[in-house]
C-alpha positions as CSV (number, residue, x, y, z in Angstrom):
1,M,35.0,-43.5,35.1
2,T,31.7,-45.3,35.9
3,K,29.3,-43.1,37.7
4,K,28.1,-43.9,41.1
5,T,24.5,-45.0,41.3
6,A,21.8,-44.3,43.9
7,L,18.1,-45.2,44.2
8,I,16.0,-42.6,46.1
9,T,12.5,-43.4,47.1
10,G,10.1,-40.5,47.6
11,A,12.1,-38.6,45.0
12,G,9.1,-36.7,43.9
13,G,8.9,-34.9,47.3
14,G,10.9,-31.9,48.5
15,L,13.6,-33.8,50.4
16,G,13.9,-36.7,48.1
17,H,14.1,-34.3,45.1
18,A,16.7,-32.1,46.8
19,A,18.8,-35.2,47.6
20,A,18.6,-36.3,43.9
21,E,19.6,-32.9,42.7
22,R,22.6,-32.8,45.1
23,L,23.8,-36.2,44.0
24,L,23.4,-35.3,40.3
25,M,25.5,-32.2,41.0
26,H,28.3,-34.5,42.2
27,G,28.1,-36.7,39.2
28,W,25.9,-39.5,40.3
29,K,23.4,-41.5,38.3
30,V,20.0,-41.4,40.2
31,F,17.1,-43.8,40.0
32,A,14.3,-41.5,41.2
33,A,11.4,-43.5,42.5
34,D,7.9,-42.4,43.6
35,I,4.4,-43.6,43.4
36,S,3.6,-41.9,40.0
37,L,5.5,-40.5,37.1
38,D,3.6,-37.2,37.6
39,L,5.5,-36.7,40.9
40,L,8.8,-37.3,39.1
41,R,8.4,-34.9,36.2
42,S,10.6,-32.2,37.8
43,S,13.4,-34.8,38.1
44,T,13.5,-36.1,34.6
45,H,15.2,-33.1,33.0
46,D,18.7,-34.6,33.6
47,P,19.9,-37.5,31.4
48,D,21.4,-39.1,34.6
49,V,18.0,-39.4,36.1
50,V,16.0,-42.6,35.5
51,P,12.4,-42.3,36.8
52,I,11.1,-45.4,38.5
53,V,7.4,-45.9,39.4
54,M,7.2,-47.7,42.8
55,D,4.6,-48.1,45.5
56,V,6.5,-49.1,48.6
57,T,3.4,-50.6,50.1
58,D,3.0,-53.1,47.2
59,R,5.5,-55.9,47.1
60,E,4.9,-56.6,43.4
61,S,5.4,-52.9,42.6
62,V,8.8,-53.0,44.5
63,E,9.8,-56.1,42.5
64,R,8.9,-54.4,39.2
65,A,11.0,-51.4,40.3
66,Y,13.9,-53.7,41.0
67,D,13.6,-55.2,37.5
68,A,13.5,-51.6,36.0
69,V,16.7,-50.6,37.9
70,A,18.4,-53.9,37.0
71,S,17.8,-53.2,33.3
72,H,20.3,-50.3,33.8
73,S,22.7,-51.5,36.5
74,T,23.5,-54.5,38.7
75,R,24.9,-52.3,41.4
76,L,23.7,-49.5,43.7
77,D,26.3,-47.4,45.6
78,G,23.5,-45.8,47.6
79,L,19.9,-46.6,48.6
80,V,18.1,-43.7,50.2
81,N,14.6,-44.2,51.8
82,F,12.7,-40.9,51.8
83,A,9.2,-42.4,51.0
84,G,6.9,-41.6,53.9
85,I,3.7,-39.9,55.1
86,I,2.7,-37.8,58.0
87,G,0.2,-39.1,60.6
88,V,-1.3,-37.3,63.5
89,G,-4.4,-38.0,65.7
90,S,-5.6,-39.5,68.9
91,L,-4.4,-43.0,69.4
92,T,-7.8,-43.9,70.9
93,D,-9.8,-42.6,67.8
94,I,-7.6,-42.8,64.7
95,P,-9.2,-45.3,62.3
96,E,-7.3,-48.6,62.3
97,E,-6.9,-48.5,58.5
98,R,-5.3,-45.0,58.6
99,L,-2.9,-46.1,61.3
100,A,-2.0,-49.2,59.4
101,R,-1.4,-47.1,56.3
102,I,1.1,-44.9,58.1
103,L,3.0,-47.8,59.4
104,D,2.9,-49.6,56.1
105,V,4.4,-46.7,54.2
106,N,6.9,-45.5,56.8
107,V,8.1,-48.7,58.2
108,M,7.2,-51.7,56.1
109,G,7.8,-49.7,52.9
110,T,11.4,-49.1,54.0
111,Y,11.8,-52.7,54.9
112,R,10.4,-53.9,51.5
113,V,12.7,-51.7,49.5
114,N,15.9,-52.5,51.5
115,K,15.1,-56.2,51.4
116,Q,14.5,-56.2,47.6
117,F,17.5,-54.0,46.6
118,L,20.1,-55.3,49.1
119,P,21.8,-57.6,46.5
120,M,22.6,-54.5,44.4
121,V,23.8,-52.6,47.3
122,E,26.0,-55.5,48.5
123,A,27.4,-55.9,45.0
124,A,28.7,-52.3,45.1
125,G,29.8,-52.4,48.7
126,G,27.3,-49.6,49.0
127,R,25.3,-47.8,51.7
128,I,21.7,-47.7,52.9
129,V,20.3,-44.4,54.3
130,N,17.1,-44.6,56.2
131,I,15.3,-41.4,56.8
132,S,13.9,-41.2,60.3
133,S,12.9,-37.9,62.0
134,E,13.7,-35.9,65.1
135,T,10.5,-37.6,66.3
136,G,12.4,-40.9,66.1
137,W,14.6,-40.1,69.0
138,Q,12.3,-37.7,71.0
139,S,9.7,-39.0,73.4
140,A,6.3,-39.0,71.6
141,A,4.2,-35.9,71.8
142,P,0.5,-36.2,72.3
143,F,-1.5,-36.6,69.1
144,N,1.7,-37.2,67.2
145,G,1.6,-40.8,68.2
146,P,1.0,-42.4,64.8
147,Y,4.0,-40.7,63.2
148,A,6.1,-41.2,66.3
149,M,5.3,-44.9,66.3
150,S,6.5,-45.2,62.8
151,K,9.7,-43.3,63.3
152,H,10.6,-45.0,66.6
153,A,10.2,-48.3,64.7
154,I,12.6,-47.0,61.9
155,E,15.2,-46.2,64.6
156,A,15.1,-49.7,66.0
157,Y,15.0,-51.3,62.5
158,S,17.9,-49.2,61.3
159,T,20.0,-50.0,64.4
160,A,19.5,-53.7,64.0
161,L,20.0,-53.6,60.3
162,R,23.2,-51.6,60.6
163,R,24.7,-54.2,62.9
164,E,23.6,-57.1,60.7
165,L,24.8,-55.7,57.4
166,A,28.2,-54.7,58.9
167,L,29.0,-58.4,58.4
168,L,28.4,-57.9,54.6
169,G,30.4,-54.7,54.4
170,V,27.2,-52.6,53.9
171,K,26.9,-49.4,56.0
172,V,23.5,-48.4,57.2
173,I,23.0,-44.7,58.2
174,T,20.1,-43.1,59.9
175,I,19.2,-39.5,59.3
176,Q,16.9,-37.6,61.7
177,P,15.6,-34.4,60.0
178,G,13.9,-31.6,62.0
179,P,11.4,-29.4,60.2
180,F,12.2,-28.8,56.5
181,R,10.2,-27.1,53.8
182,T,8.4,-29.9,52.1
183,S,4.8,-30.8,51.1
184,M,4.7,-33.0,54.3
185,V,5.3,-30.0,56.5
186,E,2.8,-28.0,54.5
187,G,0.3,-30.8,55.0
188,I,0.4,-30.6,58.8
189,E,-2.6,-28.3,59.0
190,R,-4.7,-30.6,56.8
191,A,-3.5,-33.6,58.9
192,F,-4.7,-31.9,62.1
193,T,-8.0,-31.0,60.5
194,Q,-8.6,-34.6,59.7
195,A,-7.6,-35.7,63.2
196,E,-9.9,-33.1,64.7
197,A,-12.9,-34.6,62.9
198,E,-12.0,-38.1,64.1
199,T,-12.1,-37.4,67.8
200,P,-15.0,-35.6,69.5
201,K,-13.4,-35.8,73.0
202,F,-10.1,-34.2,71.8
203,A,-11.4,-32.0,69.0
204,R,-11.1,-28.7,70.8
205,V,-7.5,-29.2,71.9
206,I,-6.4,-30.6,68.5
207,G,-8.0,-27.5,66.9
208,K,-5.8,-25.3,69.1
209,L,-2.7,-27.4,68.4
210,K,-3.3,-27.1,64.7
211,K,-2.7,-23.4,64.8
212,L,0.6,-24.0,66.6
213,A,1.7,-26.7,64.3
214,A,1.0,-24.6,61.2
215,K,3.6,-22.1,62.4
216,Q,6.2,-24.8,61.9
217,I,6.2,-24.0,58.2
218,N,7.7,-20.6,59.0
219,S,10.7,-22.1,60.8
220,A,11.3,-24.9,58.4
221,H,14.7,-25.2,56.8
222,D,16.0,-25.4,53.2
223,P,15.8,-29.0,51.9
224,D,19.3,-28.7,50.4
225,I,20.8,-28.6,53.9
226,L,19.5,-32.1,54.4
227,A,20.5,-33.1,50.9
228,Q,24.1,-32.2,51.7
229,V,24.0,-34.5,54.8
230,V,22.7,-37.3,52.6
231,H,25.6,-36.8,50.2
232,E,28.0,-36.9,53.1
233,A,26.5,-40.1,54.5
234,L,27.0,-41.7,51.1
235,T,30.5,-40.6,50.4
236,V,32.6,-39.9,53.5
237,K,35.0,-42.7,54.5
238,R,33.5,-43.2,58.0
239,P,30.0,-41.9,58.1
240,S,28.3,-41.4,61.4
241,P,25.8,-44.1,62.2
242,V,23.2,-41.4,62.9
243,Y,22.9,-37.8,61.8
244,S,20.6,-35.4,63.6
245,V,19.8,-32.5,61.2
246,K,18.3,-29.2,62.4
247,P,16.0,-30.5,65.2
248,D,13.5,-28.2,66.7
249,R,15.2,-26.5,69.6
250,L,12.2,-26.4,71.9
251,R,11.3,-30.1,71.5
252,S,14.9,-31.0,71.8
253,S,15.4,-29.1,75.0
254,L,12.4,-30.9,76.5
255,E,14.3,-34.2,76.1
256,R,16.9,-33.0,78.7
257,L,14.2,-32.9,81.4
258,P,13.1,-35.9,83.6
259,L,10.3,-37.8,81.9
260,R,7.8,-36.9,84.5
261,A,8.6,-33.2,84.0
262,V,8.1,-33.6,80.2
263,D,4.7,-35.3,80.9
264,Q,3.7,-32.3,83.1
265,V,4.8,-29.8,80.5
266,Y,2.6,-31.5,77.9
267,V,-0.4,-31.8,80.3
268,T,-0.1,-28.1,81.2
269,V,0.0,-27.0,77.6
270,L,-2.9,-29.3,76.6
271,R,-5.1,-28.1,79.5
272,R,-4.4,-24.4,78.6
273,A,-5.2,-25.1,75.0
274,N,-8.4,-26.9,76.0
275,K,-9.6,-23.9,78.0
276,S,-8.6,-21.1,75.7
């Protein structure tokens, strides 16, 4: 029997790698894509893994990746978009080029890959999985605006794409992970340090928030939990359009409050952090 095939972007990272491992366990052939071969070395031990170098911000790189996959297969049963970067900072002070980079990787990168590889997915009657975040459905937290902007955009993009591609028989699924143990979560403290240096007027409060954000690593979940959801999204007969996976309980509970109340909670927390 012909193996099912999947392309996973960001496969060198914790979540993308876990998803690749989970699919391999179930007999899939995986095209593991990331920006460099060094990031993919841990994924190349299995003969059913084909490493693909792809920079999702570079259209020509995406086209070369397409040619590389096409040399092995004309069909993709699954396309999973994990490629992404974190981005925090004041929306009044973040350098324009850094904000543009966050949006280019997280939003336009997903768009480029899906557009390029759609013919292969359509040929297989396959599925596209876009990785959003709990941030994608929650109201944006202060100083998390750059990342929230990108994930809110992914939510809108995925919804519209799901409704369009239903006409072609291609299912589009959105997955919204909470905190998981990945290099992205581990980089939160570094991201806040960078943001702190960029904004004199908010440096003190961002410095305090950095200590709180770093604690998220301790509550992060096992990446295989999310990998199992990816496998389900690709294989069950009627996948959910959206999967919310292990969202942070505190932030989720805030969303049940009236918007003005949420605003007040954030203002109170920030004022206390600024005074302490």
